[in-house]
RODO-2510 file (C-alpha; in nm, 4 decimals, decimal comma):
residues 414
     n   res          X          Y          Z
     1     x    13,4334     7,9828     8,2272
     2     x    13,1465     8,2184     8,3151
     3     x    12,8274     8,1846     8,1089
     4     x    12,7415     8,4713     7,8761
     5     x    12,3699     8,5626     7,8807
     6     x    12,2309     8,7967     7,6149
     7     x    11,8763     8,9342     7,6466
     8     x    11,7006     9,1216     7,3668
     9     x    11,4405     9,3510     7,5210
    10     x    11,4182     9,5484     7,8465
    11     x    11,0481     9,4949     7,9172
    12     x    10,8971     9,2852     8,1977
    13     x    11,0012     8,9513     8,0469
    14     x    11,3574     9,0580     7,9661
    15     x    11,4414     9,2282     8,2957
    16     x    11,2601     8,9705     8,5113
    17     x    11,4613     8,7036     8,3307
    18     x    11,7861     8,8926     8,3938
    19     x    11,7026     8,9232     8,7630
    20     x    11,6306     8,5511     8,7935
    21     x    11,9467     8,4592     8,6035
    22     x    12,1495     8,6662     8,8486
    23     x    11,9778     8,5026     9,1462
    24     x    12,0963     8,1615     9,0210
    25     x    12,4273     8,2526     8,8568
    26     x    12,6410     8,5039     9,0430
    27     x    12,9332     8,4831     8,8006
    28     x    12,7659     8,4912     8,4599
    29     x    12,7788     8,7953     8,2333
    30     x    12,4379     8,9483     8,1571
    31     x    12,3815     9,1979     7,8764
    32     x    12,0450     9,3511     7,7871
    33     x    11,9968     9,5113     7,4449
    34     x    11,6954     9,7377     7,3976
    35     x    11,5653    10,0010     7,1605
    36     x    11,4173    10,1878     7,4565
    37     x    11,6013    10,4858     7,6049
    38     x    11,5251    10,3666     7,9597
    39     x    11,4976    10,0136     8,0979
    40     x    11,1832     9,8425     8,2261
    41     x    10,8894    10,0758     8,2886
    42     x    10,5268     9,9888     8,3564
    43     x    10,4087     9,9793     7,9962
    44     x    10,0326     9,9720     8,0725
    45     x    10,0756    10,3342     8,1856
    46     x    10,2467    10,4523     7,8666
    47     x     9,9251    10,6319     7,7542
    48     x     9,9488    10,8462     8,0691
    49     x    10,3075    10,9340     7,9813
    50     x    10,2109    11,0076     7,6195
    51     x     9,9680    11,2810     7,7308
    52     x    10,2019    11,4333     7,9899
    53     x    10,0144    11,3016     8,2934
    54     x    10,3229    11,1295     8,4405
    55     x    10,6971    11,1454     8,3829
    56     x    10,8917    10,8360     8,2869
    57     x    11,0675    10,8206     8,6251
    58     x    10,7283    10,7739     8,7917
    59     x    10,6550    10,4534     8,6012
    60     x    11,0008    10,2959     8,5956
    61     x    10,9794     9,9619     8,7749
    62     x    11,3387     9,9479     8,8994
    63     x    11,5866    10,2244     8,9728
    64     x    11,9074    10,2399     8,7734
    65     x    12,1200    10,1277     9,0678
    66     x    11,9390     9,7910     9,0519
    67     x    12,1200     9,7152     8,7251
    68     x    12,4556     9,8224     8,8658
    69     x    12,4118     9,6177     9,1836
    70     x    12,3143     9,3085     8,9838
    71     x    12,5872     9,3621     8,7235
    72     x    12,3410     9,3766     8,4367
    73     x    12,4912     9,5640     8,1423
    74     x    12,2371     9,7786     7,9580
    75     x    12,2785     9,8678     7,5921
    76     x    11,9888    10,1090     7,5439
    77     x    11,8859    10,2777     7,2208
    78     x    12,0178     9,9701     7,0388
    79     x    11,8132     9,7640     6,7933
    80     x    11,8854     9,3989     6,7173
    81     x    11,8710     9,3353     6,3413
    82     x    12,0158     8,9874     6,2808
    83     x    12,0722     8,6561     6,4585
    84     x    12,3452     8,4141     6,3522
    85     x    12,2615     8,1087     6,5612
    86     x    12,5476     7,9034     6,4200
    87     x    12,8082     8,1531     6,5410
    88     x    12,5942     8,2592     6,8401
    89     x    12,6048     8,6270     6,7485
    90     x    12,3416     8,9028     6,7443
    91     x    12,4082     9,2025     6,5216
    92     x    12,2639     9,5475     6,5973
    93     x    12,1683     9,8414     6,3778
    94     x    12,4805    10,0334     6,4804
    95     x    12,7055     9,7581     6,3449
    96     x    12,7965     9,6000     6,6793
    97     x    12,8068     9,2245     6,7369
    98     x    12,7203     9,0562     7,0639
    99     x    12,8111     8,6955     7,1344
   100     x    12,6162     8,4745     7,3708
   101     x    12,6091     8,1383     7,5394
   102     x    12,2391     8,1645     7,6252
   103     x    12,0021     8,3999     7,4429
   104     x    11,6578     8,5287     7,5420
   105     x    11,4421     8,6916     7,2750
   106     x    11,2003     8,9302     7,4453
   107     x    11,1745     9,1954     7,1766
   108     x    10,8062     9,2760     7,2312
   109     x    10,5513     9,3782     6,9702
   110     x    10,5300     9,6277     6,6847
   111     x    10,2141     9,8294     6,6077
   112     x    10,0361     9,7811     6,2757
   113     x     9,9391    10,0477     6,0253
   114     x     9,6470    10,0150     5,7818
   115     x     9,7261     9,9760     5,4132
   116     x     9,5392    10,2875     5,3039
   117     x     9,6490    10,5975     5,1122
   118     x     9,8084    10,8738     5,3174
   119     x     9,8998    10,6679     5,6223
   120     x    10,2523    10,8183     5,6310
   121     x    10,1306    11,1786     5,6595
   122     x    10,2648    11,3870     5,9482
   123     x    10,0231    11,3937     6,2381
   124     x     9,9409    11,0200     6,2268
   125     x    10,0860    10,8195     6,5154
   126     x    10,1135    10,4642     6,6419
   127     x    10,2692    10,3803     6,9753
   128     x    10,4366    10,1036     7,1666
   129     x    10,7775    10,2331     7,2702
   130     x    10,8945    10,5583     7,4300
   131     x    11,0276    10,6994     7,1040
   132     x    10,6758    10,6903     6,9626
   133     x    10,5254    10,8083     7,2928
   134     x    10,7556    11,1125     7,2943
   135     x    10,6306    11,2098     6,9483
   136     x    10,2669    11,1767     7,0558
   137     x    10,3386    11,3783     7,3699
   138     x    10,4958    11,6669     7,1789
   139     x    10,2101    11,6808     6,9253
   140     x     9,9328    11,6504     7,1851
   141     x    10,0568    11,9619     7,3684
   142     x     9,9571    12,1805     7,0722
   143     x     9,6444    11,9922     6,9642
   144     x     9,2815    12,0744     7,0376
   145     x     9,1190    11,7658     6,8886
   146     x     9,2146    11,4159     6,7828
   147     x     9,0725    11,1172     6,5974
   148     x     9,1504    10,7793     6,7547
   149     x     9,1227    10,4887     6,5108
   150     x     9,0868    10,1347     6,6469
   151     x     8,8760    10,0060     6,9339
   152     x     9,1343     9,7788     7,0952
   153     x     9,2682     9,8055     7,4488
   154     x     9,5336    10,0684     7,3663
   155     x     9,2860    10,2666     7,1561
   156     x     9,0468    10,2852     7,4519
   157     x     9,3292    10,3968     7,6816
   158     x     9,4397    10,6724     7,4463
   159     x     9,0867    10,7968     7,3767
   160     x     9,0317    10,8254     7,7516
   161     x     9,3640    10,9931     7,8319
   162     x     9,3479    11,2399     7,5420
   163     x     8,9989    11,3405     7,6530
   164     x     9,1165    11,3900     8,0105
   165     x     9,3745    11,6495     7,8996
   166     x     9,1012    11,8479     7,7293
   167     x     9,1053    11,7390     7,3654
   168     x     8,7924    11,6803     7,1630
   169     x     8,8065    11,3073     7,0844
   170     x     8,6361    11,1268     6,7995
   171     x     8,6784    10,7532     6,8351
   172     x     8,6392    10,5410     6,5190
   173     x     8,5656    10,1741     6,5860
   174     x     8,5462     9,9202     6,3035
   175     x     8,3155     9,6794     6,4876
   176     x     7,9470     9,7246     6,5643
   177     x     8,0123     9,7973     6,9325
   178     x     8,3023     9,9353     7,1355
   179     x     8,4757     9,6632     7,3374
   180     x     8,4062     9,3747     7,0993
   181     x     8,5590     9,1128     7,0825
   182     x     8,7504     9,1514     7,4102
   183     x     8,4477     9,1997     7,6324
   184     x     8,1106     9,0270     7,6533
   185     x     7,7862     9,1982     7,5517
   186     x     7,7070     9,3291     7,8996
   187     x     8,0635     9,4538     7,9469
   188     x     8,0497     9,6358     7,6131
   189     x     7,7322     9,8138     7,7263
   190     x     7,9074     9,9342     8,0412
   191     x     8,2094    10,0501     7,8400
   192     x     7,9924    10,2432     7,5935
   193     x     7,8194    10,4142     7,8873
   194     x     8,1562    10,4970     8,0434
   195     x     8,2864    10,6640     7,7285
   196     x     7,9617    10,8594     7,6936
   197     x     8,0135    10,9891     8,0496
   198     x     8,3698    11,0853     7,9589
   199     x     8,2397    11,2860     7,6644
   200     x     8,4157    11,0831     7,3960
   201     x     8,2317    11,0708     7,0623
   202     x     8,2306    10,7033     6,9572
   203     x     8,1522    10,6074     6,5971
   204     x     8,0988    10,2333     6,5428
   205     x     8,1030    10,0495     6,2075
   206     x     8,3592    10,3096     6,1004
   207     x     8,6624    10,2106     5,8948
   208     x     8,9205    10,4413     5,7375
   209     x     8,9356    10,4470     5,3590
   210     x     9,2050    10,7139     5,3223
   211     x     9,3993    10,9901     5,4912
   212     x     9,4249    11,3176     5,3019
   213     x     9,6767    11,5908     5,3642
   214     x     9,8143    11,9309     5,2717
   215     x    10,1904    11,9879     5,2483
   216     x    10,2529    11,6317     5,3761
   217     x    10,0485    11,7001     5,6895
   218     x     9,7243    11,5263     5,7820
   219     x     9,4145    11,7346     5,7079
   220     x     9,1246    11,4923     5,6650
   221     x     9,0180    11,1348     5,7381
   222     x     8,7796    10,9673     5,4931
   223     x     8,5803    10,6621     5,6073
   224     x     8,4475    10,3842     5,3876
   225     x     8,0898    10,5037     5,4302
   226     x     8,1828    10,8449     5,2935
   227     x     8,2292    11,0491     5,6120
   228     x     8,4981    11,3168     5,5942
   229     x     8,6484    11,4207     5,9260
   230     x     8,8798    11,7203     5,9341
   231     x     9,1726    11,6608     6,1666
   232     x     9,5467    11,7244     6,1859
   233     x     9,5991    11,4648     6,4624
   234     x     9,5237    11,0930     6,4451
   235     x     9,6215    10,8106     6,6790
   236     x     9,6165    10,4609     6,5251
   237     x     9,5566    10,1507     6,7337
   238     x     9,4534     9,8712     6,4991
   239     x     9,6613     9,5982     6,6540
   240     x    10,0192     9,4795     6,6850
   241     x    10,2346     9,1799     6,5969
   242     x    10,5368     9,0230     6,7692
   243     x    10,8529     9,2135     6,6775
   244     x    11,0345     8,9114     6,5347
   245     x    11,0837     9,0126     6,1717
   246     x    11,4571     9,0549     6,2400
   247     x    11,4700     8,6764     6,2924
   248     x    11,3253     8,5786     5,9538
   249     x    11,6578     8,4527     5,8151
   250     x    11,7840     8,3057     6,1435
   251     x    11,6520     7,9528     6,0976
   252     x    11,4521     7,9643     6,4213
   253     x    11,1023     7,8188     6,4064
   254     x    10,8666     8,1169     6,3960
   255     x    10,4947     8,1486     6,3365
   256     x    10,3297     8,4599     6,4802
   257     x    10,6084     8,4665     6,7388
   258     x    10,9067     8,2501     6,8304
   259     x    10,7715     7,8985     6,8848
   260     x    10,8687     7,7743     7,2304
   261     x    10,8043     7,4644     7,4398
   262     x    10,6766     7,4488     7,7973
   263     x    11,0148     7,5614     7,9312
   264     x    11,0095     7,8611     7,6922
   265     x    11,2923     7,7096     7,4906
   266     x    11,2934     7,7652     7,1153
   267     x    11,3870     7,5155     6,8442
   268     x    11,7506     7,5862     6,9465
   269     x    11,8513     7,4565     7,2918
   270     x    12,0396     7,7724     7,3927
   271     x    11,7758     8,0187     7,2711
   272     x    11,4668     8,1053     7,4731
   273     x    11,1825     8,3504     7,4184
   274     x    10,9351     8,5179     7,6518
   275     x    10,6713     8,7884     7,6573
   276     x    10,5102     8,9364     7,3491
   277     x    10,7607     8,7792     7,1112
   278     x    10,7011     8,4204     7,2303
   279     x    10,4317     8,1880     7,0993
   280     x    10,3319     7,9462     7,3732
   281     x    10,0790     7,6652     7,4042
   282     x     9,7983     7,7942     7,6246
   283     x     9,7295     7,5413     7,9028
   284     x     9,3518     7,5874     7,8742
   285     x     9,2780     7,6195     7,5026
   286     x     9,5789     7,4064     7,3977
   287     x     9,6229     7,6531     7,1122
   288     x     9,9488     7,8253     7,0216
   289     x     9,9062     8,1904     7,1122
   290     x    10,0980     8,5065     7,1975
   291     x     9,9995     8,6520     7,5352
   292     x    10,0330     9,0307     7,5121
   293     x     9,9978     9,1503     7,8695
   294     x    10,2170     9,2489     8,1630
   295     x    10,1301     8,9662     8,4031
   296     x    10,2018     8,6864     8,1572
   297     x    10,5181     8,8548     8,0254
   298     x    10,6742     8,8889     8,3700
   299     x    10,5766     8,5315     8,4624
   300     x    10,7353     8,4005     8,1430
   301     x    11,0485     8,6064     8,2117
   302     x    11,0849     8,4550     8,5573
   303     x    11,0558     8,1009     8,4216
   304     x    11,2806     8,1627     8,1208
   305     x    11,5508     8,3134     8,3435
   306     x    11,5379     8,0139     8,5757
   307     x    11,5639     7,7647     8,2907
   308     x    11,8399     7,9561     8,1102
   309     x    12,0528     7,9634     8,4256
   310     x    12,0174     7,5901     8,4882
   311     x    11,7728     7,6011     8,7764
   312     x    11,5361     7,3135     8,8482
   313     x    11,3353     7,3012     8,5207
   314     x    11,0033     7,4886     8,5433
   315     x    10,7201     7,4652     8,2936
   316     x    10,5013     7,7611     8,2071
   317     x    10,1397     7,6855     8,2975
   318     x     9,9778     8,0304     8,3354
   319     x     9,6698     8,1077     8,1301
   320     x     9,6019     8,4519     7,9851
   321     x     9,5088     8,7166     8,2424
   322     x     9,4437     9,0706     8,1170
   323     x     9,3819     9,3450     8,3714
   324     x     9,2026     9,6381     8,2128
   325     x     9,0664     9,9688     8,3437
   326     x     8,8163    10,1747     8,1459
   327     x     8,7272    10,4920     8,3337
   328     x     8,5875    10,3734     8,6668
   329     x     8,5462    10,0157     8,5420
   330     x     8,8001     9,7420     8,6097
   331     x     8,8080     9,4103     8,4247
   332     x     8,9892     9,0771     8,4326
   333     x     8,9853     8,8739     8,1106
   334     x     9,0946     8,5225     8,2041
   335     x     9,1611     8,2082     8,0020
   336     x     8,9337     8,2061     7,6992
   337     x     8,7918     8,5384     7,8233
   338     x     8,5062     8,6399     7,5968
   339     x     8,6030     8,4031     7,3145
   340     x     8,3392     8,1610     7,1891
   341     x     8,4134     7,8054     7,2975
   342     x     8,2835     7,5092     7,1011
   343     x     8,0329     7,3157     7,3150
   344     x     8,0768     7,5802     7,5847
   345     x     7,8057     7,7434     7,7945
   346     x     7,7967     8,0947     7,9402
   347     x     7,6518     8,1952     8,2762
   348     x     7,6313     8,5395     8,4392
   349     x     7,6631     8,6094     8,8110
   350     x     7,5708     8,9669     8,9013
   351     x     7,6097     9,1611     9,2240
   352     x     7,3925     9,4331     9,3734
   353     x     7,6092     9,6930     9,1996
   354     x     7,5351     9,6843     8,8226
   355     x     7,9076     9,7439     8,7600
   356     x     8,0043     9,4229     8,9350
   357     x     7,9501     9,0950     8,7551
   358     x     8,1164     8,7743     8,6408
   359     x     8,0610     8,5924     8,3137
   360     x     8,2030     8,2397     8,3054
   361     x     8,2337     7,9974     8,0175
   362     x     8,2199     7,6287     8,1046
   363     x     8,2853     7,3130     7,9068
   364     x     8,2675     6,9502     8,0151
   365     x     8,2293     7,0395     8,3814
   366     x     8,5211     7,2857     8,4021
   367     x     8,5508     7,6636     8,3787
   368     x     8,7584     7,7622     8,0747
   369     x     8,7114     8,1393     8,0546
   370     x     8,5842     8,4401     8,2459
   371     x     8,5170     8,8116     8,2193
   372     x     8,5185     8,9729     8,5643
   373     x     8,4138     9,3330     8,6293
   374     x     8,4842     9,5086     8,9592
   375     x     8,5659     9,1942     9,1571
   376     x     8,9437     9,1363     9,1536
   377     x     8,9446     8,8814     9,4368
   378     x     8,6980     8,6629     9,2475
   379     x     8,9180     8,7113     8,9419
   380     x     9,2124     8,5569     9,1268
   381     x     9,0020     8,2591     9,2374
   382     x     8,8792     8,2054     8,8821
   383     x     9,2313     8,2241     8,7370
   384     x     9,3435     7,9494     8,9747
   385     x     9,0393     7,7364     8,8938
   386     x     9,0773     7,7824     8,5180
   387     x     9,4460     7,6875     8,5236
   388     x     9,3765     7,3722     8,7255
   389     x     9,1059     7,2644     8,4780
   390     x     8,9515     7,0386     8,7387
   391     x     8,5968     6,9183     8,6891
   392     x     8,3694     7,0901     8,9421
   393     x     8,1023     6,8664     9,1019
   394     x     7,7432     6,9768     9,0340
   395     x     7,8608     7,2544     8,8026
   396     x     7,5915     7,1663     8,5513
   397     x     7,3070     7,2610     8,7846
   398     x     7,4575     7,6080     8,8314
   399     x     7,5048     7,6813     8,4623
   400     x     7,1548     7,5772     8,3552
   401     x     7,0388     7,9174     8,4736
   402     x     7,1220     8,2156     8,2547
   403     x     7,2011     8,4305     8,5585
   404     x     7,2929     8,3607     8,9190
   405     x     7,4030     8,5408     9,2330
   406     x     7,7674     8,6003     9,3183
   407     x     7,7429     8,4015     9,6402
   408     x     7,6394     8,1020     9,4285
   409     x     7,9566     8,1368     9,2235
   410     x     8,1680     8,1639     9,5381
   411     x     8,0238     7,8323     9,6557
   412     x     8,1244     7,6778     9,3236
   413     x     8,4798     7,8093     9,3602
   414     x     8,5257     7,7154     9,7266
***
């Protein structure tokens, strides 16, 4: 009897898993359930879609005939609401029930909203999926100014894109500097300079106390230090959490996300999880984390699909690797990235161009984290070195200096 594979989520982990299942199992039935109205698109570019810069067809990763050719059934615009692992059934919001032999949970993340008065007023938006992006897109067409709240990676993207379409942008950041804690001190300086060049007004140490409105529509944003900013348009980006609340009564082991082992298998042998909904053990930090980026999600999907379909068992060993553009700057955040490491030491390696540098964090003779700006090839070398966690001979003599030259670092990595 043919195996029945059910995948919740049509992002990079879900669709990559489906593709790998089909490569190994030509007879199995594959069904993908997703809230999205289109399957897998390049989500890092969703801010460009939200401001009308690109159409969705331009950022779709695979054409629709791919799903037909690979006999992958898509159930789009469908939200999973309940898992019955004893009966091996997933229920959806429209009352349908889908059985499975093997299940992959790749349901992504859900944006957070602050617990402050007025947060439900019209004109306040969060965004992760296309439904939310469509709402932002429609509103932005008529707007002249916007307040972006939250200095995370998505907040920076939206502040930049909304400015590029001609809106006046005021960017409220809770921390003392834009870019913290993702980027190191030098990187934050470059990012602040980049936003100044873009003409974005950045306000640090700014936290929203309340939203005030007229006729249920946003009219004013009040900050905790008493500032009152008149605005009818606000984009919120204060973080996100794995979209696993529909699994709360399922009996699966869940913390921040679905807890999985090295093969991306959950506490149930026939249930796997990958991408933003999976909580893995990072090979470098040994901590249980959720990796919320495209590269790691697609890698997890490939491995989960292989293991679901009975391929030679593969363990997931990739460390975190964020790729991030800010204006003309490009960053890699690898392993521990900018995080503080106990007993760790930091060393900078700068090039002739002030916008090219590497910051590495070392511990016990190995590199455990890096922030790389403008040097993608070095980023790839560092990712490989960090994942291997091999002790580097004579590393100590290189890290005793606070700064070094890039050619010195290349010698270390060779």
